[in-house]
N, C-alpha and C positions, 0 to 999 in steps of 0.2 A: 723740269725745264719748260717754262712757258713764257710766252711773250716774244717780242721781236729782238733779234740779235743781229747786229751789223758787224761783220768781221773787220771792216775798215776801222771802226771805232775801237774794237778790242785791241787791234795791233798798233794803233797810232801811238799809244803811250806805254805799251807793255814791255817789260823786261822779262823775257821768258826764262824759266828755270829749267832744269834737266827734265822734269816730268812734262812740262809743256812742249819742249823740243821733241821729246820722244813721241808724244801724242800727235803732234802736228806734222812730224816728218813723213808719215806714211800716206797722207791723203793726196789724191791725184789732182785735185782742183783746188783753187784758192777762193772758192765761193762759200757763202754762209752754210749751205747744206752740207758741204764737205767738212766744215769746221764743227758743226753740231754733231755730225756723224762720228767724227774722230773723238770728240769728248764723250759721246754716248758709249762708244766702243771701249774707251778707257774706263769709264765708270763700271761697265759690265765686267771687265777683267778684275775689278776690285770687289766684285760681288754685289754691286748696287744694281737693282732691277728697275728699269724705267718702265712706267705703265702709260697707257693712253691718257691724255690730258682730260678726257671726258669720263674717265672711269667712275668717278663718284657722282656724276651728273646724269648717267644714262636714264634713270627713271624720270628725269625732268626734260629730256630732249624730245622733240617731235619725231615721229616715225616717218619712214619713207612715204612719200605721197601726200603729206599734209602741207 
């Protein structure tokens, strides 16, 4: 998951299925962070591991202080 996600755009035309309703029913807030967190949590329950978006770039990123 990389890039910008606006929850307003996602829900403006979406017709949720059972999986979506289950995923989104438990989050406390209706903001983008809560939505992404709910989706990430659901992916983890399915055995999908999310990694840091810079995982494959670490050797090319500047270190602290540069």
